N, C-alpha and C positions, 0 to 999 in steps of 0.2 A: 699414307699420312693419316694421322688420327684427327678425325673431325668431331666437333662437339655434337652432342646428341640432338640438339635443336636443328642443326644443319642437316643431319641425316633424316630426321622426321619431316623437314620441309621438302626434301627431295622426294620422299615417299608420297607425301600429300600431292605434290606436283604431278607425279606419275598417275595417281588416282584421277586428278583433274583431267589430264590429257586423255586417259582411257575413256573416261565418262563423256568428255566432249566428243570424242570419236564415235561413241555409241549413240550420240544424238541428244544428250541432255543439254539444257540451255546454260551458257557460260555465266550469265548473271547469277543464277541460283547456285552454281558450283563455286563461284567466287565467294559468295556469302557463306556457304556451308564450310568451305575449306580455308577460309581466312586469307584469300588472295584478292588482288585488285588488278587482274590481267586484262588487257584488251585483246582484240582479235590478232593484231600484229605480233604481240608478245607470245600469244599462244602458238602462233605459227613458228616463231623462232625456237621456242622450247620444244615443239614437236619435231623440228629438224634436228635439234641436239639429241633428242630421245632416239630418233631413228638412226642417226649417225653413230650413236654410242651402243648400238646393239639392242635397243629396246629394253634397257634396264634402268632402274631408278638411280643407280650410281652415276649414270651419264648426266643426270640432272643436278648433281651436287654443285652448289655454288662455292667456288674456291675462295671466295672472300669471307673470311671470318676472323674474329679477334683471337689473340693469344689466350691460352688457358690461364686462369688465375691461380697463382701459386699461394697467395695469401688469402685463405678462406676465413670465414667468420670466427672459427675457433682460434686461429692464430692471432687475429685482430684482438679478440677479447683477452687472450693471454698477454699480449703486448700492453694493452690498456691497464690490465690489473697489475702487472709487474711495475709499470711506470708509476701508477698511483700509489703502490705500497712503498716504493723506493725511488724518490725523485732524483737521486744522484746518478741513477743509471743513464748511460748515454747510448746512442745508436749502435756503436760497434759491439758493446757488451750484449745488447739485446739481440743483435744479429747472431752472435755466438750461441746465445741461449735458445733462440728459435731453431737454429741448425741442430743443436743437441737434442732438444725436446721433440721437434717435429720432423727433422730430417730434411728441411727445406732451406735452401740458400736464398736469402733476400738481401738486397743492397741496403747499406746504411741510409742512403738517401730516401729509399722507399719507406723505411721504418720512420724516419723523421717526417715524411709526408703524412703517414698514417697518424702519427702522434700529434702533428699540427692540426689535423682535422678535429681532434678532441681537445685541443688546447693543452696538451700535456708536455710540450717541449719547453726547454729552457729559453730565456730570452736570447736573441742573437748577440754575437760579439763575445768579448772576453768576460769571464766571470767577474763579478764585483769583488773588489779587494777592499776589505774594511780598513779604515784609517788607523794609523798607529796610535796607541793609547797616549793620552796627554802626559807630558813630561818625558817621553821617550826621546832621547837625543841620540839618534843613530847617525852614522857616518853618511848614509845616503841622504838624510835630511839636511845635513850641513853643506853638501856639495852644491856648487852653482852650475848652471847649464854649460858654462864655457870651460869648466875644469877638464873635461875630456876632449876638448877641441883639438889637441895635439895629435890624437890618434888618427884624425882624418887628414892631417897635413904632415905626414912624417918626414918629408924631404924639404923642410923649410930652410932658408938661408940663415935665419937667426938662430936656429937650433944647432947650427954647426954641422949638419949632416949632408950638406950639399957637397958634391965632389968638385975638385978644382977644375975650373974651366967651364962649368955648366952655367954659371950665372955671369952675366955681362959686367960685373963690377969689380 
């Protein structure tokens, strides 16, 4: 498994601490020098792990670490610049551009998250639709809300579409 560089360096520093404590150096001074805050009980636990693992620093690697970051500062700056120059770009298009330009696959949700941090996203919801110009008399403007009600009740008795014997009258 690939571990981040910081995790590997921490295991190597911990090995130094264990070896120097075994040589008789004081734990308090080593904690300060090697940036640890270990007590005697934790040193004993780490020493047991070290011995059990064959006295190698690899045995001291802490398996808990975060995932590697795919979106580094160069990708973020590219996203911010592209969105600032063309406000009509949306996340799916930016995802394709990042994949083409950097070879990194990022989700559209993460792109939106990054853009929201810089307040570069469009407002939520549907895009604003400008009103029709004055004097435009379109068919949609003349319709009333109940004009299309028949499509929701296609088998009404009054429309003559009910089959014989279905209605009790």
